[in-house]
C-alpha atoms as one frame of an Amber mdcrd trajectory, in Angstrom:
protein
  -8.738   7.577 -24.241  -4.991   7.163 -24.632  -3.380   3.741 -24.502  -0.320
   2.988 -22.417   2.871   1.478 -23.769   2.017  -1.647 -21.781  -1.320  -1.970
 -23.534   0.210  -1.489 -26.958   2.768  -4.206 -26.242   0.079  -6.705 -25.154
  -2.711  -6.140 -27.684  -4.183  -9.645 -27.547  -4.780  -9.984 -23.787  -8.223
  -8.373 -23.928  -9.137  -9.367 -20.386  -6.371  -7.043 -19.166  -7.711  -3.941
 -20.895  -9.221  -2.257 -17.773  -5.937  -2.663 -15.890  -3.879  -1.589 -18.884
  -5.876   1.611 -19.264  -4.922   2.543 -15.679  -1.387   1.148 -15.823   0.193
   4.544 -15.176  -1.237   4.544 -11.644   1.370   3.358  -9.142  -0.640   0.427
  -7.672  -1.157  -1.121 -11.113   2.323  -0.232 -12.314   3.678  -2.171  -9.343
   1.503  -5.200 -10.107   2.662  -5.201 -13.709   6.300  -4.946 -12.602   5.949
  -7.832 -10.160   3.638 -10.181 -12.067   3.894  -9.203 -15.726   0.729 -11.057
 -16.804   2.054 -11.183 -20.376   1.841 -14.994 -20.618  -1.907 -14.967 -19.967
  -4.002 -14.293 -23.064  -7.138 -15.066 -21.060  -8.147 -14.733 -17.412  -5.649
 -16.776 -15.353  -8.318 -17.779 -12.823  -7.402 -20.416 -10.234  -4.937 -22.485
 -12.265  -3.123 -19.451 -13.602  -3.010 -17.846 -10.149  -1.439 -21.004  -8.727
   1.091 -20.892 -11.543   1.939 -17.304 -10.612   2.208 -18.141  -6.912   4.520
 -21.076  -7.596   6.990 -18.826  -9.386   6.799 -15.965  -6.889   9.418 -15.728
  -4.171   8.736 -12.524  -2.249   8.852 -13.683   1.354   9.409 -17.441   1.373
   5.917 -17.968   2.772   3.738 -20.881   1.717   0.774 -19.704  -0.354  -2.679
 -21.237  -0.108  -4.093 -22.966  -3.160  -6.476 -20.947  -5.305  -9.505 -22.998
  -6.315 -12.602 -22.186  -8.332 -15.525 -21.257  -6.150 -17.637 -23.875  -7.922
 -15.291 -26.617  -6.730 -16.049 -25.655  -3.118 -19.827 -25.671  -3.557 -20.056
 -28.816  -1.426 -18.279 -27.142   1.492 -20.628 -25.736   4.114 -17.934 -23.661
   5.798 -17.637 -19.894   5.753 -14.942 -18.270   3.577 -12.519 -17.697   6.472
 -13.062 -21.266   7.676 -12.344 -22.717   4.248  -9.120 -20.723   3.991  -8.017
 -21.882   7.440  -9.151 -25.505   7.352  -8.471 -26.363   3.717  -5.654 -23.888
   3.020  -7.595 -22.961  -0.112  -8.922 -19.636  -1.378 -12.230 -19.917  -3.270
 -11.946 -17.728  -6.372 -14.654 -16.727  -8.831 -13.799 -16.979 -12.521 -13.249
 -13.865 -14.640 -13.685 -11.670 -11.584 -11.530  -8.624 -10.820 -12.368  -8.607
  -7.120 -11.164 -12.160  -6.567  -8.252 -11.749  -8.968  -6.923  -8.816  -6.929
  -7.564 -10.707  -3.697  -5.317 -13.482  -4.996  -2.556 -11.019  -5.889  -2.694
  -9.529  -2.387  -2.395 -13.061  -0.975   0.800 -13.415  -2.986   2.164 -10.026
  -1.893   1.213 -10.306   1.792   0.922 -14.047   2.551   2.039 -13.837   6.179
  -0.265 -10.908   6.898  -3.280 -12.489   5.215  -2.772 -15.751   7.074  -2.298
 -13.953  10.398  -5.519 -11.986   9.875  -7.305 -15.195   8.910  -6.136 -16.694
  12.206  -7.763 -13.795  14.093 -11.028 -14.434  12.254 -10.919 -18.096  13.282
 -10.115 -17.230  16.892 -13.146 -14.966  17.091 -15.406 -17.445  15.279 -14.340
 -20.147  17.724 -15.113 -17.935  20.708 -18.164 -15.999  19.515 -19.615 -17.849
  16.533 -20.053 -16.688  12.960 -22.783 -14.139  13.584 -22.876 -11.405  14.535
 -19.340 -10.462  13.556 -17.167  -9.218  16.367 -15.818  -5.672  16.265 -12.350
  -7.068  15.590 -13.589  -9.103  12.622 -15.283  -6.010  11.215 -11.989  -4.118
  11.424 -10.117  -6.977   9.754 -12.672  -7.245   6.948 -12.638  -3.489   6.374
  -8.859  -3.470   6.106  -8.835  -6.580   3.937 -11.125  -4.827   1.458  -9.960
  -1.205   1.678  -6.641  -1.191   3.553  -3.515   0.772   2.706  -0.167   0.216
   4.401   1.816   3.415   4.847   5.541   2.726   5.079   7.194   5.574   6.968
  10.335   6.627   8.816   9.205   9.798  10.566   6.181   9.752  12.865   5.375
  13.308  11.793   4.493  12.077   8.298   1.735   9.755   9.439   0.653  12.122
  12.205  -0.093  14.767   9.584  -2.284  12.269   7.711  -3.983  11.196  10.923
  -4.859  14.861  11.521  -6.172  15.223   7.938  -3.508  17.771   7.083  -3.908
  16.930   3.408  -2.314  20.074   2.011   0.809  19.598   4.108   1.052  15.841
   3.457   0.319  15.768  -0.257   1.584  19.172  -1.430   4.170  20.682   0.940
   5.705  17.292   1.750   5.221  15.778  -1.691   8.986  15.239  -2.288   9.046
  12.883   0.710   6.693  10.411  -0.994   8.637   7.447  -2.265  11.651   8.574
  -0.205  10.503   8.742   3.435   6.859   7.690   3.196   4.913   5.649   0.664
   1.588   3.850   0.241   1.104   0.170  -0.581  -2.329  -1.164  -1.426  -3.563
  -4.016   0.770  -7.285  -3.847   0.076  -8.327  -5.751  -3.013 -11.584  -3.781
  -3.254  -9.441  -0.632  -3.538  -7.747  -2.099  -6.591 -11.031  -3.069  -8.178
 -12.428   0.441  -7.689  -9.247   2.048  -9.004 -10.020   0.458 -12.362 -12.732
   3.129 -12.583 -11.509   5.890 -10.240 -13.954   8.413  -8.848 -13.642  11.387
  -6.551 -14.609  10.115  -3.125 -12.669   6.846  -3.354 -11.250   6.390   0.146
  -9.165   3.695   1.796  -8.235   3.000   5.410  -4.609   3.071   6.461  -2.270
   1.623   9.043   1.343   2.755   9.291   4.353   0.435   9.302   7.584   1.954
  10.529  10.534   1.031   8.315  14.298   1.447   8.431  16.140   3.905   6.206
  17.418   1.016   4.063  13.844   0.249   3.008  13.937   2.862   0.253  16.945
   1.240  -1.433  15.263  -2.175  -1.609  13.718  -3.627  -4.733   9.929  -3.521
  -4.947   9.706  -7.245  -4.199  11.943  -6.818  -1.157   9.820  -3.920   0.078
   6.665  -6.030  -0.053   8.380  -8.883   1.788   9.614  -6.421   4.434   6.145
  -4.919   4.901   4.491  -8.330   5.047   6.635  -9.392   7.983   6.586  -6.005
   9.714   2.801  -5.670   9.460   2.313  -8.921  11.348   4.636  -7.759  14.107
   3.520  -4.140  14.365  -0.232  -4.664  13.988  -1.500  -8.249  14.138   0.645
  -9.373  17.048   0.535  -5.922  18.676  -3.276  -6.038  18.799  -4.108  -3.067
  16.584  -7.336  -4.696  15.418  -8.525  -4.952  19.024  -8.677  -1.165  19.295
 -12.002   0.664  18.989 -10.997   2.631  15.860  -7.636   1.466  14.493  -8.196
   2.516  10.859  -7.900   6.054   9.516  -9.290   7.417   6.228  -7.073   8.114
   3.243  -8.388   9.770   0.048  -6.784   7.407  -2.452  -6.748   9.782  -5.409
  -4.734  12.242  -3.334  -1.739   9.914  -2.921   1.115  11.103  -5.162   1.317
   8.860  -8.208  -2.130   7.356  -7.704  -4.040   9.832  -9.893  -2.639  12.209
 -12.534  -4.956  15.083 -11.638  -3.487  15.385  -8.151  -0.393  17.059  -9.574
  -2.459  20.271  -9.520  -2.619  21.696  -5.964  -6.166  22.874  -6.654  -7.221
  19.222  -6.708  -6.875  19.180  -2.919  -9.235  22.120  -2.332 -12.298  19.872
  -2.595 -13.204  19.647   1.093 -16.024  17.208   0.347 -13.272  14.733  -0.529
 -10.317  16.016   1.491 -12.324  16.509   4.611 -11.071  18.205   7.767 -10.762
  15.978  10.767 -14.042  15.897  12.689 -13.919  17.816  15.922 -14.483  15.857
  19.098 -17.971  16.498  20.388 -18.109  18.735  23.437 -20.106  17.418  26.344
 -22.619  19.844  27.757 -23.296  20.392  31.440
C-alpha cells in the first residue's frame, strides 16, 4: 500500500491513518483542505470538534455544540429531539461515523438544521414511531446523500436515466466545470474509507450559477448549503414519494482511481440500467 504525501507529512497522527490512506479521493482531499486536522495527534472527539467549528467560517451559521454521547445518557429524548431542544449533537468517542457527521454539520449547518426541523415537525404530528415516509427520506439522505451541483439540466437528467457511460465517460470533462458531486452523507464517507464495488449513494441536484466554479471550495460549500435549503427543504422535495436517485459513488470522476479506465463502467451489476416501468396487464 502506498502512502500519500499527506500521510508522510503527518506521521504521528495515527488515528488519521485510514483517512490518509484514501486522501487522494476527492471527498477526503476536500476535508483535508478545509479542516487540515494536523493539530490533532489524537481523535478530536467533542472538544476538538467544537474547536474546529469555532474557527470555521463557511456560511456564518451558528453550529450546535458537539458533546460526548455519555454526557447525554441522562436525556430520554431521541437523537433528533436532543439536537433540536438542546442544540447539541451527541457524538461517540473515537468513532468515524460520528466524526464525519460532525464535519457535515460544519459544512452544511443550515441544511442539517432545516432537515432536523422537518424531523421535529413530523414527530410532533405523528410521534416517534413508526417513522413517516418523509423522515425515512431525510434519514436516508443524511446517511448516504450526495449533492450534485449543476448548471445544465441535461447533466443530471442523464444521471437520473442511468446513462452512466455518457455521464462519466463521454461527459467526463464537464465534471468539476459544469457539474460536480459533494458528499452530504456521513455514512458514505465512513464507507469510502474502505471502498467496495457496489457502494452507492443517493443524490439530489442543486442548480448553481456559472460563477460557482470560480469560487473557493469553502465558498462553494456555503453556496450549496443555502441553495439546498431553498431548492429542496423549503420546496418540499422530501415530501415526494421517491425524491432520491441512486449514484454509484466509485463511478464519480475523482472518487476512485480505477474509474479512469472506461472498462470500469461495464459492470452492469454496479452501473445498473434504469429499471423499466412495469406494464399493467389487461
